[in-house]
C-alpha positions as CSV (number, residue, x, y, z in Angstrom):
1,M,0.0,-0.2,0.1
2,I,2.9,2.5,0.7
3,H,4.4,1.4,-2.4
4,T,1.6,2.2,-4.5
5,V,0.6,5.4,-2.9
6,A,4.4,6.6,-3.2
7,K,4.2,5.8,-7.1
8,L,0.9,7.5,-7.6
9,H,1.9,10.7,-5.8
10,Y,5.7,10.9,-6.8
11,E,5.6,9.3,-10.5
12,A,2.2,9.8,-11.7
13,D,1.7,13.3,-10.0
14,L,-1.6,12.6,-8.2
15,S,-2.5,14.8,-5.3
16,Q,-3.1,13.1,-1.9
17,V,-6.7,13.9,-2.3
18,E,-7.1,12.1,-5.7
19,I,-5.2,9.2,-4.4
20,A,-7.7,9.1,-1.6
21,R,-10.6,9.1,-4.0
22,R,-9.0,6.3,-5.9
23,L,-8.3,4.1,-3.1
24,G,-11.1,4.7,-0.9
25,V,-9.3,6.1,2.1
26,S,-9.0,9.7,3.7
27,A,-6.5,12.1,2.7
28,A,-4.9,12.0,6.3
29,T,-4.3,8.3,5.8
30,I,-2.5,9.1,2.4
31,S,-0.4,11.6,4.1
32,R,0.5,9.1,6.8
33,L,1.6,6.5,4.0
34,L,3.6,9.2,2.2
35,K,5.5,10.1,5.3
36,R,6.2,6.6,6.1
37,A,7.4,5.9,2.3
38,R,10.2,8.8,3.1
39,E,11.0,7.2,6.7
40,D,11.4,3.6,5.3
41,G,13.5,4.7,2.4
42,I,10.9,3.6,-0.1
43,V,11.1,7.2,-1.4
44,R,14.4,9.3,-1.2
45,I,14.0,13.1,-1.9
46,E,17.1,15.0,-3.1
47,I,17.7,18.5,-3.4
48,R,20.4,19.2,-5.9
49,D,23.0,21.9,-5.2
50,V,22.8,24.6,-8.0
51,V,26.3,24.8,-9.7
52,A,27.0,27.8,-12.1
53,P,27.8,26.6,-15.4
54,D,31.5,27.8,-15.2
55,A,32.1,25.7,-11.9
56,L,30.3,22.6,-14.0
57,G,32.9,23.3,-16.6
58,R,35.9,23.3,-14.2
59,M,35.0,20.4,-12.5
60,I,34.7,18.3,-15.9
61,A,37.8,19.5,-17.1
62,E,39.6,18.6,-13.8
63,R,37.9,15.0,-13.6
64,L,38.5,14.1,-17.5
65,G,41.9,16.0,-18.1
66,L,40.5,18.3,-20.7
67,K,41.8,21.5,-21.3
68,R,38.9,23.5,-21.4
69,V,34.9,22.7,-20.7
70,A,32.5,25.5,-22.1
71,V,29.0,25.1,-20.4
72,V,26.0,27.0,-21.3
73,D,22.6,27.2,-19.4
74,A,20.9,26.7,-22.7
75,P,17.2,26.9,-23.0
76,D,15.0,23.9,-24.0
77,A,14.0,25.7,-27.5
78,G,16.8,26.5,-29.9
79,G,19.5,25.6,-27.0
80,L,21.9,23.9,-29.7
81,A,22.4,27.7,-31.0
82,A,23.8,28.7,-27.9
83,L,26.7,26.5,-28.1
84,A,28.0,28.8,-30.9
85,A,29.6,31.6,-28.8
86,P,31.7,29.3,-26.6
87,V,32.8,27.3,-29.7
88,G,34.0,30.4,-31.2
89,G,35.4,31.5,-28.2
90,L,37.7,28.6,-28.0
91,L,38.6,29.1,-31.4
92,A,39.7,32.8,-30.9
93,E,41.4,32.0,-27.9
94,A,43.6,29.3,-29.8
95,G,44.9,32.2,-31.7
96,L,44.0,30.5,-35.2
97,G,44.5,33.2,-38.2
98,Q,46.3,33.2,-41.4
99,G,47.4,29.9,-42.4
100,S,46.0,28.0,-39.6
101,V,44.3,24.9,-40.4
102,L,41.0,23.8,-38.6
103,A,39.6,20.4,-39.5
104,V,35.7,20.2,-39.6
105,G,33.4,17.1,-38.5
106,W,29.8,16.5,-39.0
107,G,26.5,15.9,-36.8
108,R,23.3,17.6,-35.9
109,T,24.7,19.5,-33.1
110,L,27.6,20.8,-34.9
111,W,25.2,21.7,-37.6
112,E,23.4,23.9,-35.7
113,V,26.5,25.4,-34.2
114,L,27.9,26.4,-37.8
115,Q,24.3,27.9,-38.6
116,A,24.3,30.0,-35.6
117,G,27.8,31.5,-36.5
118,L,31.5,31.5,-35.6
119,P,34.1,34.3,-35.5
120,R,35.9,35.8,-38.2
121,L,39.3,34.5,-38.6
122,P,40.5,35.5,-42.0
123,G,42.9,33.4,-43.8
124,I,42.0,30.0,-41.8
125,V,42.0,26.8,-43.9
126,T,39.1,24.8,-42.9
127,V,39.3,21.4,-44.1
128,A,36.9,18.0,-44.0
129,A,38.1,15.8,-41.2
130,M,36.7,12.7,-43.2
131,G,35.3,11.6,-46.4
132,G,31.6,11.9,-47.4
133,M,28.8,9.6,-46.0
134,Q,26.3,8.3,-48.2
135,Q,23.4,9.7,-46.2
136,P,20.8,12.2,-47.6
137,A,20.3,14.5,-44.7
138,R,22.1,17.7,-44.4
139,H,24.0,16.8,-41.2
140,F,25.8,14.3,-42.9
141,Q,27.3,16.3,-45.6
142,I,30.7,17.2,-44.4
143,N,31.7,19.5,-47.5
144,E,28.9,21.6,-46.6
145,F,30.0,21.8,-43.2
146,V,33.6,22.8,-44.3
147,R,32.0,25.5,-46.6
148,L,29.8,27.0,-44.1
149,A,32.7,27.3,-41.6
150,A,34.7,28.9,-44.1
151,Q,32.2,31.3,-45.1
152,E,31.5,32.5,-41.2
153,M,35.2,32.8,-40.6
154,G,36.3,34.2,-43.7
155,G,38.4,31.2,-44.5
156,Q,39.5,29.2,-47.3
157,P,37.5,25.7,-47.6
158,R,39.3,22.7,-48.7
159,F,37.2,19.8,-49.9
160,I,37.2,15.8,-49.9
161,H,35.6,14.4,-52.7
162,A,35.9,10.8,-51.7
163,P,33.6,8.3,-49.4
164,Y,34.4,8.1,-45.7
165,L,34.6,4.1,-46.2
166,P,35.7,3.1,-49.5
167,A,36.0,-0.3,-50.9
168,A,39.7,-2.0,-49.8
169,E,40.8,-2.1,-53.3
170,S,39.8,1.7,-54.2
171,R,41.1,3.5,-50.9
172,A,44.5,3.6,-52.1
173,A,43.6,5.1,-55.6
174,F,41.3,7.7,-53.7
175,L,44.3,8.5,-51.6
176,D,46.7,8.7,-54.7
177,D,44.5,11.4,-56.2
178,P,46.4,14.7,-56.0
179,G,43.6,16.8,-54.8
180,I,42.6,14.1,-52.2
181,R,46.2,13.9,-51.1
182,D,46.8,17.2,-50.6
183,V,43.8,17.7,-48.4
184,V,44.5,14.7,-46.2
185,G,48.1,15.6,-45.9
186,L,46.8,18.7,-44.0
187,W,45.7,16.4,-41.2
188,D,49.4,16.2,-40.1
189,R,49.5,19.9,-39.3
190,L,46.1,20.7,-37.6
191,D,46.0,23.5,-35.4
192,A,42.4,22.7,-34.2
193,A,39.5,20.4,-34.8
194,L,35.5,20.8,-34.3
195,V,33.9,17.4,-34.0
196,G,30.5,16.2,-33.0
197,I,30.6,13.0,-30.7
198,G,28.4,10.4,-32.0
199,L,26.5,7.4,-30.7
200,P,27.3,4.1,-32.6
201,H,23.8,2.9,-32.9
202,A,22.2,6.2,-33.1
203,V,18.8,5.9,-35.3
204,D,18.2,8.4,-37.9
205,L,14.5,8.6,-37.6
206,A,14.1,11.2,-40.4
207,Q,15.8,8.8,-42.9
208,G,14.2,5.4,-41.3
209,G,17.8,4.0,-40.8
210,T,20.8,4.0,-38.7
211,A,23.2,7.0,-39.1
212,G,26.2,4.6,-38.1
213,T,28.3,2.0,-39.8
214,P,26.7,-1.2,-41.0
215,E,29.2,-3.4,-39.1
216,A,26.8,-2.8,-36.0
217,D,27.6,-6.3,-34.3
218,E,31.1,-5.5,-33.9
219,L,30.3,-2.3,-32.0
220,A,28.0,-3.8,-29.7
221,H,30.0,-2.6,-26.7
222,A,31.2,0.8,-28.2
223,A,30.2,3.8,-26.1
224,G,30.6,6.4,-28.9
225,D,32.8,7.6,-31.9
226,V,34.4,10.5,-33.2
227,L,34.2,10.6,-37.2
228,Q,33.7,6.7,-37.0
229,N,36.4,6.1,-34.9
230,F,34.8,3.9,-32.2
231,Y,35.9,3.6,-28.5
232,A,34.6,2.3,-25.2
233,A,33.6,4.3,-22.3
234,D,37.1,4.0,-20.8
235,G,38.5,5.5,-24.1
236,T,39.8,2.0,-25.4
237,A,39.9,2.0,-29.3
238,I,37.2,-0.9,-30.6
239,F,38.6,-2.2,-33.7
240,W,35.9,-3.1,-36.5
241,H,36.9,-4.4,-39.8
242,G,36.1,-1.0,-41.5
243,A,38.6,0.9,-39.5
244,P,41.5,0.3,-42.1
245,R,39.3,1.5,-45.0
246,L,38.3,4.9,-43.2
247,I,39.4,8.2,-44.8
248,A,39.2,10.3,-41.6
249,V,41.4,11.9,-39.1
250,S,43.0,9.2,-37.0
251,P,43.0,8.9,-33.1
252,D,46.7,9.8,-33.3
253,Q,46.4,12.9,-35.4
254,F,43.6,14.1,-33.1
255,R,46.2,13.6,-30.0
256,R,48.7,15.7,-31.8
257,T,46.4,18.5,-32.4
258,P,46.5,21.5,-30.0
259,L,42.8,22.0,-29.7
260,V,40.1,19.2,-30.6
261,V,36.7,20.7,-29.4
262,G,34.0,18.3,-29.1
263,V,30.4,19.4,-29.1
264,A,27.7,17.1,-27.8
265,V,24.3,17.5,-26.0
266,S,22.4,14.6,-24.4
267,Q,22.3,12.6,-21.3
268,Q,22.6,9.5,-23.9
269,K,25.9,10.6,-24.8
270,V,27.3,10.8,-21.5
271,P,29.5,7.8,-21.7
272,A,30.6,8.6,-25.4
273,I,31.6,12.2,-23.9
274,I,33.7,10.5,-21.3
275,G,35.1,7.9,-23.4
276,A,36.2,10.6,-26.1
277,A,37.8,12.4,-23.5
278,R,39.7,9.5,-22.0
279,G,40.7,8.2,-25.2
280,G,42.5,11.4,-26.0
281,Y,39.7,12.1,-29.1
282,I,39.2,15.6,-27.5
283,N,41.1,17.9,-25.2
284,A,38.3,20.5,-25.0
285,L,34.2,20.3,-24.6
286,V,31.1,22.4,-25.1
287,T,27.9,21.3,-24.0
288,D,24.9,22.4,-21.8
289,A,24.1,22.3,-18.1
290,R,21.9,19.3,-18.0
291,T,24.6,17.2,-19.9
292,A,27.1,18.4,-17.7
293,E,25.6,17.6,-14.7
294,A,24.9,14.1,-16.1
295,V,28.8,13.8,-16.9
296,L,29.8,14.4,-13.4
297,D,27.1,12.5,-11.8
298,A,28.5,9.6,-14.0
299,L,31.8,10.3,-12.8
């Protein structure tokens, strides 16, 4: 009886009077049962401390060994656009300018950030961080991300006209192409990268299929991915047989890059965010307060 009353009040959000009417008892009885539920530990009430976004960012950076973590108290509506200002701030603080090379990834969150705008950094070179994905939705069109980033910052876009996962026999041919070889060569001298943090089995409902790799069985234990480089929650790389065929910035190249900003929002992505930091796929993070709190809870 105590359990039933507690669920009706705290989960179904019914008033004590409504519960009393349903169960045919007095409101006073319901009040006593709810008091018993708290005393017996059936119900635990927690009042969370309010932590400022800046403090959340500092705590996460310290726990995960990141250079910077920017947390925004984003509204429910249009919240992703609020991430653009801290992303732009991190890029500007890095001293990027004429001749600096910025690799750009893909994803829904990153698309919203680019749409909201980045700071003017004239002369910066924006380069695709991987080949193209055969998905029709706009948030998969990585060359469009590169073009938009260059437009916002006043830079020069460099595109890759090759698939991210070519057939084994054609990968070498793609990389031998002078245009593709020159762009891929920029990955060895990146000054910064801007990437989304993905879920390996995220379903793209708008397209009726998965946004991830078709080799799903191999990735059953993956926590997330950065540019189809998959890893466990502790950051350990997860090998899958498509990995040697990837045309994408490698984990080692990320680790050599002075600033790699991961952009991610969602409590579902908490293991992916933690794994990306622990594995060295990112060294900076931009997220919202709800996600930041969930990351700290998980840590």
